[in-house]
HTML snippet that shows the backbone in 3Dmol.js (N, CA, C, O; Angstrom):
<script src="https://3Dmol.org/build/3Dmol-min.js"></script>
<div id="view" style="width:600px;height:400px;position:relative"></div>
<script>
const pdb = `
ATOM      1  N   MET A   1      76.858  15.452  98.184  1.00  0.00           N
ATOM      2  CA  MET A   1      76.316  16.119  97.027  1.00  0.00           C
ATOM      3  C   MET A   1      75.594  15.132  96.117  1.00  0.00           C
ATOM      4  O   MET A   1      74.587  15.473  95.497  1.00  0.00           O
ATOM      5  N   LYS A   2      76.108  13.920  96.041  1.00  0.00           N
ATOM      6  CA  LYS A   2      75.439  12.935  95.191  1.00  0.00           C
ATOM      7  C   LYS A   2      74.029  12.680  95.690  1.00  0.00           C
ATOM      8  O   LYS A   2      73.096  12.582  94.893  1.00  0.00           O
ATOM      9  N   LYS A   3      73.864  12.571  97.003  1.00  0.00           N
ATOM     10  CA  LYS A   3      72.524  12.358  97.558  1.00  0.00           C
ATOM     11  C   LYS A   3      71.602  13.528  97.222  1.00  0.00           C
ATOM     12  O   LYS A   3      70.440  13.327  96.867  1.00  0.00           O
ATOM     13  N   LEU A   4      72.122  14.743  97.335  1.00  0.00           N
ATOM     14  CA  LEU A   4      71.321  15.918  96.987  1.00  0.00           C
ATOM     15  C   LEU A   4      70.973  15.926  95.508  1.00  0.00           C
ATOM     16  O   LEU A   4      69.840  16.229  95.132  1.00  0.00           O
ATOM     17  N   ALA A   5      71.949  15.593  94.668  1.00  0.00           N
ATOM     18  CA  ALA A   5      71.707  15.548  93.223  1.00  0.00           C
ATOM     19  C   ALA A   5      70.667  14.485  92.888  1.00  0.00           C
ATOM     20  O   ALA A   5      69.798  14.703  92.043  1.00  0.00           O
ATOM     21  N   ASP A   6      70.757  13.332  93.552  1.00  0.00           N
ATOM     22  CA  ASP A   6      69.775  12.268  93.321  1.00  0.00           C
ATOM     23  C   ASP A   6      68.381  12.692  93.784  1.00  0.00           C
ATOM     24  O   ASP A   6      67.379  12.385  93.140  1.00  0.00           O
ATOM     25  N   GLN A   7      68.338  13.394  94.898  1.00  0.00           N
ATOM     26  CA  GLN A   7      67.058  13.777  95.484  1.00  0.00           C
ATOM     27  C   GLN A   7      66.403  14.950  94.752  1.00  0.00           C
ATOM     28  O   GLN A   7      65.196  14.937  94.511  1.00  0.00           O
ATOM     29  N   PHE A   8      67.205  15.968  94.399  1.00  0.00           N
ATOM     30  CA  PHE A   8      66.638  17.203  93.857  1.00  0.00           C
ATOM     31  C   PHE A   8      66.964  17.452  92.391  1.00  0.00           C
ATOM     32  O   PHE A   8      66.407  18.367  91.784  1.00  0.00           O
ATOM     33  N   GLY A   9      67.853  16.656  91.815  1.00  0.00           N
ATOM     34  CA  GLY A   9      68.323  16.918  90.461  1.00  0.00           C
ATOM     35  C   GLY A   9      69.463  17.925  90.483  1.00  0.00           C
ATOM     36  O   GLY A   9      69.709  18.570  91.503  1.00  0.00           O
ATOM     37  N   THR A  10      70.145  18.056  89.381  1.00  0.00           N
ATOM     38  CA  THR A  10      71.327  18.925  89.345  1.00  0.00           C
ATOM     39  C   THR A  10      71.036  20.317  88.794  1.00  0.00           C
ATOM     40  O   THR A  10      71.898  21.193  88.859  1.00  0.00           O
ATOM     41  N   GLU A  11      69.858  20.534  88.260  1.00  0.00           N
ATOM     42  CA  GLU A  11      69.552  21.801  87.600  1.00  0.00           C
ATOM     43  C   GLU A  11      69.637  22.998  88.539  1.00  0.00           C
ATOM     44  O   GLU A  11      70.023  24.087  88.114  1.00  0.00           O
ATOM     45  N   GLN A  12      69.287  22.814  89.793  1.00  0.00           N
ATOM     46  CA  GLN A  12      69.250  23.921  90.747  1.00  0.00           C
ATOM     47  C   GLN A  12      70.374  23.853  91.783  1.00  0.00           C
ATOM     48  O   GLN A  12      70.350  24.591  92.769  1.00  0.00           O
ATOM     49  N   LEU A  13      71.347  22.984  91.571  1.00  0.00           N
ATOM     50  CA  LEU A  13      72.450  22.840  92.523  1.00  0.00           C
ATOM     51  C   LEU A  13      73.734  23.422  91.956  1.00  0.00           C
ATOM     52  O   LEU A  13      74.037  23.246  90.776  1.00  0.00           O
ATOM     53  N   VAL A  14      74.479  24.108  92.791  1.00  0.00           N
ATOM     54  CA  VAL A  14      75.837  24.533  92.471  1.00  0.00           C
ATOM     55  C   VAL A  14      76.695  24.238  93.692  1.00  0.00           C
ATOM     56  O   VAL A  14      76.188  24.091  94.804  1.00  0.00           O
ATOM     57  N   VAL A  15      77.982  24.157  93.471  1.00  0.00           N
ATOM     58  CA  VAL A  15      78.936  23.942  94.551  1.00  0.00           C
ATOM     59  C   VAL A  15      79.654  25.262  94.788  1.00  0.00           C
ATOM     60  O   VAL A  15      80.106  25.902  93.839  1.00  0.00           O
ATOM     61  N   VAL A  16      79.765  25.676  96.051  1.00  0.00           N
ATOM     62  CA  VAL A  16      80.468  26.908  96.393  1.00  0.00           C
ATOM     63  C   VAL A  16      81.613  26.549  97.332  1.00  0.00           C
ATOM     64  O   VAL A  16      81.411  25.964  98.396  1.00  0.00           O
ATOM     65  N   PHE A  17      82.818  26.915  96.908  1.00  0.00           N
ATOM     66  CA  PHE A  17      84.021  26.644  97.695  1.00  0.00           C
ATOM     67  C   PHE A  17      84.518  27.909  98.380  1.00  0.00           C
ATOM     68  O   PHE A  17      84.252  29.022  97.928  1.00  0.00           O
ATOM     69  N   GLY A  18      85.237  27.721  99.467  1.00  0.00           N
ATOM     70  CA  GLY A  18      85.904  28.811 100.158  1.00  0.00           C
ATOM     71  C   GLY A  18      87.401  28.591 100.264  1.00  0.00           C
ATOM     72  O   GLY A  18      88.127  29.456 100.754  1.00  0.00           O
ATOM     73  N   LEU A  19      87.859  27.451  99.812  1.00  0.00           N
ATOM     74  CA  LEU A  19      89.274  27.082  99.856  1.00  0.00           C
ATOM     75  C   LEU A  19      90.090  27.996  98.946  1.00  0.00           C
ATOM     76  O   LEU A  19      89.658  28.302  97.835  1.00  0.00           O
ATOM     77  N   ASN A  20      91.247  28.430  99.396  1.00  0.00           N
ATOM     78  CA  ASN A  20      92.066  29.364  98.622  1.00  0.00           C
ATOM     79  C   ASN A  20      93.304  28.710  98.023  1.00  0.00           C
ATOM     80  O   ASN A  20      94.368  29.329  97.983  1.00  0.00           O
ATOM     81  N   GLU A  21      93.185  27.479  97.559  1.00  0.00           N
ATOM     82  CA  GLU A  21      94.295  26.765  96.931  1.00  0.00           C
ATOM     83  C   GLU A  21      93.862  26.343  95.531  1.00  0.00           C
ATOM     84  O   GLU A  21      93.142  25.355  95.381  1.00  0.00           O
ATOM     85  N   PRO A  22      94.295  27.085  94.492  1.00  0.00           N
ATOM     86  CA  PRO A  22      93.824  26.828  93.129  1.00  0.00           C
ATOM     87  C   PRO A  22      93.969  25.381  92.658  1.00  0.00           C
ATOM     88  O   PRO A  22      93.058  24.864  92.011  1.00  0.00           O
ATOM     89  N   ALA A  23      95.070  24.721  92.957  1.00  0.00           N
ATOM     90  CA  ALA A  23      95.261  23.340  92.490  1.00  0.00           C
ATOM     91  C   ALA A  23      94.210  22.410  93.096  1.00  0.00           C
ATOM     92  O   ALA A  23      93.641  21.575  92.392  1.00  0.00           O
ATOM     93  N   ASN A  24      93.954  22.549  94.383  1.00  0.00           N
ATOM     94  CA  ASN A  24      92.932  21.721  95.031  1.00  0.00           C
ATOM     95  C   ASN A  24      91.533  22.087  94.555  1.00  0.00           C
ATOM     96  O   ASN A  24      90.678  21.214  94.402  1.00  0.00           O
ATOM     97  N   LEU A  25      91.297  23.371  94.321  1.00  0.00           N
ATOM     98  CA  LEU A  25      89.998  23.798  93.794  1.00  0.00           C
ATOM     99  C   LEU A  25      89.728  23.167  92.439  1.00  0.00           C
ATOM    100  O   LEU A  25      88.613  22.723  92.165  1.00  0.00           O
ATOM    101  N   ARG A  26      90.755  23.127  91.588  1.00  0.00           N
ATOM    102  CA  ARG A  26      90.597  22.534  90.258  1.00  0.00           C
ATOM    103  C   ARG A  26      90.173  21.067  90.376  1.00  0.00           C
ATOM    104  O   ARG A  26      89.253  20.625  89.688  1.00  0.00           O
ATOM    105  N   ILE A  27      90.841  20.328  91.239  1.00  0.00           N
ATOM    106  CA  ILE A  27      90.529  18.906  91.413  1.00  0.00           C
ATOM    107  C   ILE A  27      89.111  18.731  91.952  1.00  0.00           C
ATOM    108  O   ILE A  27      88.347  17.907  91.449  1.00  0.00           O
ATOM    109  N   MET A  28      88.767  19.500  92.967  1.00  0.00           N
ATOM    110  CA  MET A  28      87.444  19.338  93.579  1.00  0.00           C
ATOM    111  C   MET A  28      86.331  19.767  92.624  1.00  0.00           C
ATOM    112  O   MET A  28      85.313  19.082  92.519  1.00  0.00           O
ATOM    113  N   ALA A  29      86.507  20.884  91.931  1.00  0.00           N
ATOM    114  CA  ALA A  29      85.483  21.345  90.988  1.00  0.00           C
ATOM    115  C   ALA A  29      85.330  20.362  89.831  1.00  0.00           C
ATOM    116  O   ALA A  29      84.216  20.094  89.382  1.00  0.00           O
ATOM    117  N   THR A  30      86.446  19.830  89.353  1.00  0.00           N
ATOM    118  CA  THR A  30      86.401  18.829  88.284  1.00  0.00           C
ATOM    119  C   THR A  30      85.674  17.577  88.753  1.00  0.00           C
ATOM    120  O   THR A  30      84.921  16.970  87.992  1.00  0.00           O
ATOM    121  N   THR A  31      85.896  17.196  89.992  1.00  0.00           N
ATOM    122  CA  THR A  31      85.236  16.014  90.550  1.00  0.00           C
ATOM    123  C   THR A  31      83.718  16.185  90.559  1.00  0.00           C
ATOM    124  O   THR A  31      82.992  15.266  90.181  1.00  0.00           O
ATOM    125  N   PHE A  32      83.234  17.347  90.984  1.00  0.00           N
ATOM    126  CA  PHE A  32      81.784  17.568  91.015  1.00  0.00           C
ATOM    127  C   PHE A  32      81.193  17.712  89.621  1.00  0.00           C
ATOM    128  O   PHE A  32      80.001  17.478  89.423  1.00  0.00           O
ATOM    129  N   LYS A  33      82.011  18.092  88.666  1.00  0.00           N
ATOM    130  CA  LYS A  33      81.517  18.230  87.293  1.00  0.00           C
ATOM    131  C   LYS A  33      81.604  16.909  86.531  1.00  0.00           C
ATOM    132  O   LYS A  33      80.613  16.443  85.968  1.00  0.00           O
ATOM    133  N   ASP A  34      82.798  16.308  86.516  1.00  0.00           N
ATOM    134  CA  ASP A  34      83.076  15.159  85.645  1.00  0.00           C
ATOM    135  C   ASP A  34      83.251  13.835  86.368  1.00  0.00           C
ATOM    136  O   ASP A  34      83.382  12.796  85.721  1.00  0.00           O
ATOM    137  N   GLY A  35      83.256  13.849  87.696  1.00  0.00           N
ATOM    138  CA  GLY A  35      83.520  12.637  88.466  1.00  0.00           C
ATOM    139  C   GLY A  35      84.943  12.641  88.988  1.00  0.00           C
ATOM    140  O   GLY A  35      85.780  13.415  88.523  1.00  0.00           O
ATOM    141  N   ASP A  36      85.215  11.789  89.939  1.00  0.00           N
ATOM    142  CA  ASP A  36      86.538  11.706  90.562  1.00  0.00           C
ATOM    143  C   ASP A  36      87.562  11.237  89.540  1.00  0.00           C
ATOM    144  O   ASP A  36      87.465  10.116  89.042  1.00  0.00           O
ATOM    145  N   PRO A  37      88.559  12.091  89.214  1.00  0.00           N
ATOM    146  CA  PRO A  37      89.543  11.703  88.200  1.00  0.00           C
ATOM    147  C   PRO A  37      90.426  10.533  88.618  1.00  0.00           C
ATOM    148  O   PRO A  37      91.033   9.883  87.767  1.00  0.00           O
ATOM    149  N   SER A  38      90.503  10.258  89.924  1.00  0.00           N
ATOM    150  CA  SER A  38      91.317   9.130  90.387  1.00  0.00           C
ATOM    151  C   SER A  38      90.503   7.836  90.432  1.00  0.00           C
ATOM    152  O   SER A  38      91.063   6.755  90.617  1.00  0.00           O
ATOM    153  N   TYR A  39      89.206   7.944  90.266  1.00  0.00           N
ATOM    154  CA  TYR A  39      88.282   6.801  90.370  1.00  0.00           C
ATOM    155  C   TYR A  39      88.377   6.099  91.721  1.00  0.00           C
ATOM    156  O   TYR A  39      88.000   4.933  91.845  1.00  0.00           O
ATOM    157  N   ALA A  40      88.882   6.810  92.740  1.00  0.00           N
ATOM    158  CA  ALA A  40      89.047   6.201  94.052  1.00  0.00           C
ATOM    159  C   ALA A  40      87.971   6.651  95.041  1.00  0.00           C
ATOM    160  O   ALA A  40      87.708   5.964  96.028  1.00  0.00           O
ATOM    161  N   GLY A  41      87.363   7.782  94.783  1.00  0.00           N
ATOM    162  CA  GLY A  41      86.411   8.333  95.738  1.00  0.00           C
ATOM    163  C   GLY A  41      84.972   7.970  95.433  1.00  0.00           C
ATOM    164  O   GLY A  41      84.682   7.195  94.522  1.00  0.00           O
ATOM    165  N   ALA A  42      84.088   8.545  96.211  1.00  0.00           N
ATOM    166  CA  ALA A  42      82.655   8.255  96.080  1.00  0.00           C
ATOM    167  C   ALA A  42      82.090   8.682  94.732  1.00  0.00           C
ATOM    168  O   ALA A  42      81.066   8.154  94.299  1.00  0.00           O
ATOM    169  N   LEU A  43      82.736   9.621  94.068  1.00  0.00           N
ATOM    170  CA  LEU A  43      82.253  10.080  92.761  1.00  0.00           C
ATOM    171  C   LEU A  43      83.092   9.532  91.612  1.00  0.00           C
ATOM    172  O   LEU A  43      83.071  10.081  90.511  1.00  0.00           O
ATOM    173  N   GLY A  44      83.825   8.462  91.859  1.00  0.00           N
ATOM    174  CA  GLY A  44      84.602   7.826  90.791  1.00  0.00           C
ATOM    175  C   GLY A  44      83.687   7.357  89.678  1.00  0.00           C
ATOM    176  O   GLY A  44      82.819   6.512  89.895  1.00  0.00           O
ATOM    177  N   GLY A  45      83.880   7.903  88.489  1.00  0.00           N
ATOM    178  CA  GLY A  45      83.066   7.515  87.346  1.00  0.00           C
ATOM    179  C   GLY A  45      81.654   8.080  87.345  1.00  0.00           C
ATOM    180  O   GLY A  45      80.844   7.724  86.489  1.00  0.00           O
ATOM    181  N   ILE A  46      81.351   8.957  88.299  1.00  0.00           N
ATOM    182  CA  ILE A  46      80.011   9.541  88.388  1.00  0.00           C
ATOM    183  C   ILE A  46      80.108  11.033  88.090  1.00  0.00           C
ATOM    184  O   ILE A  46      80.574  11.804  88.929  1.00  0.00           O
ATOM    185  N   ALA A  47      79.679  11.437  86.919  1.00  0.00           N
ATOM    186  CA  ALA A  47      79.703  12.844  86.524  1.00  0.00           C
ATOM    187  C   ALA A  47      78.382  13.495  86.917  1.00  0.00           C
ATOM    188  O   ALA A  47      77.350  13.240  86.297  1.00  0.00           O
ATOM    189  N   LEU A  48      78.417  14.332  87.943  1.00  0.00           N
ATOM    190  CA  LEU A  48      77.200  15.013  88.371  1.00  0.00           C
ATOM    191  C   LEU A  48      76.887  16.218  87.490  1.00  0.00           C
ATOM    192  O   LEU A  48      75.741  16.662  87.426  1.00  0.00           O
ATOM    193  N   GLY A  49      77.894  16.743  86.816  1.00  0.00           N
ATOM    194  CA  GLY A  49      77.682  17.905  85.958  1.00  0.00           C
ATOM    195  C   GLY A  49      77.423  19.192  86.719  1.00  0.00           C
ATOM    196  O   GLY A  49      76.847  20.132  86.170  1.00  0.00           O
ATOM    197  N   LEU A  50      77.842  19.244  87.979  1.00  0.00           N
ATOM    198  CA  LEU A  50      77.595  20.431  88.798  1.00  0.00           C
ATOM    199  C   LEU A  50      78.618  21.520  88.515  1.00  0.00           C
ATOM    200  O   LEU A  50      79.814  21.252  88.399  1.00  0.00           O
ATOM    201  N   GLU A  51      78.135  22.748  88.406  1.00  0.00           N
ATOM    202  CA  GLU A  51      79.032  23.882  88.266  1.00  0.00           C
ATOM    203  C   GLU A  51      79.512  24.288  89.647  1.00  0.00           C
ATOM    204  O   GLU A  51      78.770  24.226  90.627  1.00  0.00           O
ATOM    205  N   SER A  52      80.768  24.704  89.703  1.00  0.00           N
ATOM    206  CA  SER A  52      81.367  25.128  90.959  1.00  0.00           C
ATOM    207  C   SER A  52      81.800  26.581  90.864  1.00  0.00           C
ATOM    208  O   SER A  52      82.234  27.060  89.816  1.00  0.00           O
ATOM    209  N   TYR A  53      81.669  27.256  91.976  1.00  0.00           N
ATOM    210  CA  TYR A  53      82.078  28.652  92.085  1.00  0.00           C
ATOM    211  C   TYR A  53      82.877  28.817  93.364  1.00  0.00           C
ATOM    212  O   TYR A  53      82.730  28.039  94.306  1.00  0.00           O
ATOM    213  N   HIS A  54      83.718  29.830  93.390  1.00  0.00           N
ATOM    214  CA  HIS A  54      84.387  30.214  94.626  1.00  0.00           C
ATOM    215  C   HIS A  54      83.595  31.366  95.216  1.00  0.00           C
ATOM    216  O   HIS A  54      83.012  32.165  94.484  1.00  0.00           O
ATOM    217  N   ILE A  55      83.574  31.451  96.512  1.00  0.00           N
ATOM    218  CA  ILE A  55      82.814  32.507  97.177  1.00  0.00           C
ATOM    219  C   ILE A  55      83.240  33.889  96.681  1.00  0.00           C
ATOM    220  O   ILE A  55      82.420  34.807  96.636  1.00  0.00           O
ATOM    221  N   PHE A  56      84.522  34.048  96.307  1.00  0.00           N
ATOM    222  CA  PHE A  56      84.970  35.347  95.793  1.00  0.00           C
ATOM    223  C   PHE A  56      84.251  35.725  94.498  1.00  0.00           C
ATOM    224  O   PHE A  56      84.060  36.910  94.223  1.00  0.00           O
ATOM    225  N   GLU A  57      83.854  34.740  93.708  1.00  0.00           N
ATOM    226  CA  GLU A  57      83.136  35.016  92.464  1.00  0.00           C
ATOM    227  C   GLU A  57      81.710  35.494  92.718  1.00  0.00           C
ATOM    228  O   GLU A  57      81.083  36.079  91.835  1.00  0.00           O
ATOM    229  N   LEU A  58      81.206  35.251  93.897  1.00  0.00           N
ATOM    230  CA  LEU A  58      79.818  35.559  94.223  1.00  0.00           C
ATOM    231  C   LEU A  58      79.665  36.831  95.048  1.00  0.00           C
ATOM    232  O   LEU A  58      78.577  37.124  95.544  1.00  0.00           O
ATOM    233  N   LYS A  59      80.737  37.575  95.194  1.00  0.00           N
ATOM    234  CA  LYS A  59      80.732  38.770  96.045  1.00  0.00           C
ATOM    235  C   LYS A  59      79.586  39.718  95.699  1.00  0.00           C
ATOM    236  O   LYS A  59      78.922  40.233  96.598  1.00  0.00           O
ATOM    237  N   ASP A  60      79.350  39.952  94.425  1.00  0.00           N
ATOM    238  CA  ASP A  60      78.308  40.895  94.010  1.00  0.00           C
ATOM    239  C   ASP A  60      76.900  40.400  94.327  1.00  0.00           C
ATOM    240  O   ASP A  60      75.949  41.180  94.289  1.00  0.00           O
ATOM    241  N   GLU A  61      76.758  39.120  94.639  1.00  0.00           N
ATOM    242  CA  GLU A  61      75.446  38.541  94.955  1.00  0.00           C
ATOM    243  C   GLU A  61      75.156  38.545  96.458  1.00  0.00           C
ATOM    244  O   GLU A  61      74.058  38.188  96.886  1.00  0.00           O
ATOM    245  N   ILE A  62      76.142  38.948  97.247  1.00  0.00           N
ATOM    246  CA  ILE A  62      76.037  38.883  98.704  1.00  0.00           C
ATOM    247  C   ILE A  62      75.875  40.297  99.250  1.00  0.00           C
ATOM    248  O   ILE A  62      76.605  41.196  98.835  1.00  0.00           O
ATOM    249  N   PRO A  63      74.941  40.517 100.166  1.00  0.00           N
ATOM    250  CA  PRO A  63      74.775  41.853 100.739  1.00  0.00           C
ATOM    251  C   PRO A  63      76.101  42.380 101.302  1.00  0.00           C
ATOM    252  O   PRO A  63      76.854  41.646 101.942  1.00  0.00           O
ATOM    253  N   ALA A  64      76.365  43.650 101.053  1.00  0.00           N
ATOM    254  CA  ALA A  64      77.646  44.258 101.434  1.00  0.00           C
ATOM    255  C   ALA A  64      77.938  44.120 102.924  1.00  0.00           C
ATOM    256  O   ALA A  64      79.083  43.876 103.305  1.00  0.00           O
ATOM    257  N   ASP A  65      76.924  44.270 103.771  1.00  0.00           N
ATOM    258  CA  ASP A  65      77.165  44.165 105.207  1.00  0.00           C
ATOM    259  C   ASP A  65      77.542  42.745 105.610  1.00  0.00           C
ATOM    260  O   ASP A  65      78.395  42.551 106.477  1.00  0.00           O
ATOM    261  N   ALA A  66      76.918  41.759 104.992  1.00  0.00           N
ATOM    262  CA  ALA A  66      77.268  40.364 105.275  1.00  0.00           C
ATOM    263  C   ALA A  66      78.674  40.062 104.776  1.00  0.00           C
ATOM    264  O   ALA A  66      79.446  39.388 105.459  1.00  0.00           O
ATOM    265  N   TRP A  67      79.015  40.563 103.575  1.00  0.00           N
ATOM    266  CA  TRP A  67      80.365  40.353 103.041  1.00  0.00           C
ATOM    267  C   TRP A  67      81.396  40.980 103.979  1.00  0.00           C
ATOM    268  O   TRP A  67      82.402  40.352 104.309  1.00  0.00           O
ATOM    269  N   ALA A  68      81.144  42.212 104.406  1.00  0.00           N
ATOM    270  CA  ALA A  68      82.089  42.913 105.277  1.00  0.00           C
ATOM    271  C   ALA A  68      82.304  42.151 106.577  1.00  0.00           C
ATOM    272  O   ALA A  68      83.426  42.066 107.076  1.00  0.00           O
ATOM    273  N   GLU A  69      81.239  41.606 107.117  1.00  0.00           N
ATOM    274  CA  GLU A  69      81.333  40.891 108.388  1.00  0.00           C
ATOM    275  C   GLU A  69      81.991  39.525 108.248  1.00  0.00           C
ATOM    276  O   GLU A  69      82.779  39.125 109.105  1.00  0.00           O
ATOM    277  N   GLU A  70      81.676  38.809 107.179  1.00  0.00           N
ATOM    278  CA  GLU A  70      82.103  37.415 107.050  1.00  0.00           C
ATOM    279  C   GLU A  70      83.314  37.187 106.143  1.00  0.00           C
ATOM    280  O   GLU A  70      84.070  36.240 106.359  1.00  0.00           O
ATOM    281  N   MET A  71      83.511  38.039 105.133  1.00  0.00           N
ATOM    282  CA  MET A  71      84.507  37.719 104.106  1.00  0.00           C
ATOM    283  C   MET A  71      85.585  38.780 103.887  1.00  0.00           C
ATOM    284  O   MET A  71      86.588  38.497 103.233  1.00  0.00           O
ATOM    285  N   ALA A  72      85.409  39.975 104.408  1.00  0.00           N
ATOM    286  CA  ALA A  72      86.346  41.062 104.111  1.00  0.00           C
ATOM    287  C   ALA A  72      87.777  40.708 104.506  1.00  0.00           C
ATOM    288  O   ALA A  72      88.711  40.974 103.749  1.00  0.00           O
ATOM    289  N   PHE A  73      87.956  40.115 105.675  1.00  0.00           N
ATOM    290  CA  PHE A  73      89.305  39.766 106.111  1.00  0.00           C
ATOM    291  C   PHE A  73      89.914  38.695 105.214  1.00  0.00           C
ATOM    292  O   PHE A  73      91.086  38.787 104.849  1.00  0.00           O
ATOM    293  N   GLU A  74      89.133  37.686 104.857  1.00  0.00           N
ATOM    294  CA  GLU A  74      89.631  36.624 103.985  1.00  0.00           C
ATOM    295  C   GLU A  74      90.012  37.176 102.615  1.00  0.00           C
ATOM    296  O   GLU A  74      91.006  36.757 102.021  1.00  0.00           O
ATOM    297  N   GLU A  75      89.211  38.123 102.119  1.00  0.00           N
ATOM    298  CA  GLU A  75      89.509  38.756 100.836  1.00  0.00           C
ATOM    299  C   GLU A  75      90.814  39.541 100.920  1.00  0.00           C
ATOM    300  O   GLU A  75      91.649  39.458 100.019  1.00  0.00           O
ATOM    301  N   LEU A  76      90.989  40.292 101.982  1.00  0.00           N
ATOM    302  CA  LEU A  76      92.211  41.067 102.185  1.00  0.00           C
ATOM    303  C   LEU A  76      93.413  40.147 102.329  1.00  0.00           C
ATOM    304  O   LEU A  76      94.470  40.407 101.754  1.00  0.00           O
ATOM    305  N   GLU A  77      93.258  39.089 103.084  1.00  0.00           N
ATOM    306  CA  GLU A  77      94.338  38.132 103.314  1.00  0.00           C
ATOM    307  C   GLU A  77      94.759  37.433 102.019  1.00  0.00           C
ATOM    308  O   GLU A  77      95.949  37.223 101.788  1.00  0.00           O
ATOM    309  N   ALA A  78      93.800  37.077 101.186  1.00  0.00           N
ATOM    310  CA  ALA A  78      94.114  36.383  99.930  1.00  0.00           C
ATOM    311  C   ALA A  78      94.824  37.310  98.954  1.00  0.00           C
ATOM    312  O   ALA A  78      95.777  36.893  98.296  1.00  0.00           O
ATOM    313  N   GLY A  79      94.391  38.531  98.849  1.00  0.00           N
ATOM    314  CA  GLY A  79      95.007  39.484  97.932  1.00  0.00           C
ATOM    315  C   GLY A  79      94.505  39.317  96.505  1.00  0.00           C
ATOM    316  O   GLY A  79      94.003  38.260  96.123  1.00  0.00           O
ATOM    317  N   ASP A  80      94.651  40.376  95.734  1.00  0.00           N
ATOM    318  CA  ASP A  80      94.113  40.418  94.371  1.00  0.00           C
ATOM    319  C   ASP A  80      94.689  39.346  93.455  1.00  0.00           C
ATOM    320  O   ASP A  80      93.958  38.752  92.662  1.00  0.00           O
ATOM    321  N   GLU A  81      95.979  39.095  93.556  1.00  0.00           N
ATOM    322  CA  GLU A  81      96.621  38.129  92.655  1.00  0.00           C
ATOM    323  C   GLU A  81      96.064  36.717  92.854  1.00  0.00           C
ATOM    324  O   GLU A  81      95.731  36.032  91.886  1.00  0.00           O
ATOM    325  N   LEU A  82      95.966  36.293  94.101  1.00  0.00           N
ATOM    326  CA  LEU A  82      95.431  34.959  94.386  1.00  0.00           C
ATOM    327  C   LEU A  82      93.948  34.879  94.023  1.00  0.00           C
ATOM    328  O   LEU A  82      93.495  33.870  93.484  1.00  0.00           O
ATOM    329  N   ILE A  83      93.203  35.926  94.314  1.00  0.00           N
ATOM    330  CA  ILE A  83      91.777  35.934  93.966  1.00  0.00           C
ATOM    331  C   ILE A  83      91.604  35.805  92.460  1.00  0.00           C
ATOM    332  O   ILE A  83      90.748  35.049  91.999  1.00  0.00           O
ATOM    333  N   ASP A  84      92.400  36.530  91.693  1.00  0.00           N
ATOM    334  CA  ASP A  84      92.335  36.418  90.227  1.00  0.00           C
ATOM    335  C   ASP A  84      92.650  35.001  89.767  1.00  0.00           C
ATOM    336  O   ASP A  84      91.982  34.470  88.880  1.00  0.00           O
ATOM    337  N   GLU A  85      93.673  34.386  90.372  1.00  0.00           N
ATOM    338  CA  GLU A  85      94.048  33.013  90.007  1.00  0.00           C
ATOM    339  C   GLU A  85      92.923  32.032  90.346  1.00  0.00           C
ATOM    340  O   GLU A  85      92.609  31.140  89.558  1.00  0.00           O
ATOM    341  N   ILE A  86      92.332  32.203  91.504  1.00  0.00           N
ATOM    342  CA  ILE A  86      91.223  31.344  91.922  1.00  0.00           C
ATOM    343  C   ILE A  86      90.050  31.475  90.952  1.00  0.00           C
ATOM    344  O   ILE A  86      89.502  30.470  90.498  1.00  0.00           O
ATOM    345  N   CYS A  87      89.671  32.695  90.641  1.00  0.00           N
ATOM    346  CA  CYS A  87      88.522  32.923  89.751  1.00  0.00           C
ATOM    347  C   CYS A  87      88.799  32.381  88.355  1.00  0.00           C
ATOM    348  O   CYS A  87      87.908  31.817  87.719  1.00  0.00           O
ATOM    349  N   GLN A  88      90.019  32.547  87.880  1.00  0.00           N
ATOM    350  CA  GLN A  88      90.379  32.013  86.565  1.00  0.00           C
ATOM    351  C   GLN A  88      90.317  30.483  86.575  1.00  0.00           C
ATOM    352  O   GLN A  88      89.812  29.878  85.630  1.00  0.00           O
ATOM    353  N   THR A  89      90.819  29.868  87.622  1.00  0.00           N
ATOM    354  CA  THR A  89      90.777  28.408  87.749  1.00  0.00           C
ATOM    355  C   THR A  89      89.342  27.907  87.711  1.00  0.00           C
ATOM    356  O   THR A  89      89.037  26.939  87.013  1.00  0.00           O
ATOM    357  N   MET A  90      88.467  28.555  88.451  1.00  0.00           N
ATOM    358  CA  MET A  90      87.074  28.123  88.498  1.00  0.00           C
ATOM    359  C   MET A  90      86.398  28.289  87.136  1.00  0.00           C
ATOM    360  O   MET A  90      85.635  27.419  86.715  1.00  0.00           O
ATOM    361  N   ARG A  91      86.669  29.392  86.449  1.00  0.00           N
ATOM    362  CA  ARG A  91      86.099  29.600  85.107  1.00  0.00           C
ATOM    363  C   ARG A  91      86.581  28.531  84.138  1.00  0.00           C
ATOM    364  O   ARG A  91      85.806  28.016  83.332  1.00  0.00           O
ATOM    365  N   GLN A  92      87.870  28.199  84.223  1.00  0.00           N
ATOM    366  CA  GLN A  92      88.428  27.179  83.330  1.00  0.00           C
ATOM    367  C   GLN A  92      87.733  25.836  83.523  1.00  0.00           C
ATOM    368  O   GLN A  92      87.430  25.149  82.548  1.00  0.00           O
ATOM    369  N   VAL A  93      87.482  25.464  84.754  1.00  0.00           N
ATOM    370  CA  VAL A  93      86.798  24.189  85.015  1.00  0.00           C
ATOM    371  C   VAL A  93      85.371  24.240  84.471  1.00  0.00           C
ATOM    372  O   VAL A  93      84.917  23.290  83.832  1.00  0.00           O
ATOM    373  N   ARG A  94      84.669  25.332  84.717  1.00  0.00           N
ATOM    374  CA  ARG A  94      83.285  25.431  84.230  1.00  0.00           C
ATOM    375  C   ARG A  94      83.218  25.410  82.707  1.00  0.00           C
ATOM    376  O   ARG A  94      82.310  24.812  82.131  1.00  0.00           O
ATOM    377  N   GLU A  95      84.175  26.061  82.058  1.00  0.00           N
ATOM    378  CA  GLU A  95      84.163  26.159  80.597  1.00  0.00           C
ATOM    379  C   GLU A  95      84.773  24.940  79.922  1.00  0.00           C
ATOM    380  O   GLU A  95      84.515  24.676  78.748  1.00  0.00           O
ATOM    381  N   GLY A  96      85.588  24.197  80.673  1.00  0.00           N
ATOM    382  CA  GLY A  96      86.299  23.051  80.099  1.00  0.00           C
ATOM    383  C   GLY A  96      85.470  21.879  80.008  1.00  0.00           C
ATOM    384  O   GLY A  96      85.928  20.834  79.545  1.00  0.00           O
TER     385      GLY A  96
END
`;
const viewer = $3Dmol.createViewer("view");
viewer.addModel(pdb, "pdb");
viewer.setStyle({}, {cartoon: {color: "spectrum"}});
viewer.zoomTo();
viewer.render();
</script>
């Protein structure tokens, strides 16, 4: 992502995750926004300022037939409670 940000700028880039683990999503989204909090990775001290979204947040932007084919099972498997937690986590990182 750093190479893409360097090449194209950050204005038109977003990060989209599919991982269904809120704690890991928080760390990864924070890393792309503010830099690696552990200062151990490639983005240690490098704040790209990228906004991150989970694929569940983008459902309304995806054609219904594509969603049904590619994501319906994952959505059903995750369940409403986990999806709500994931979306809340992502919003908190973007707003924080």
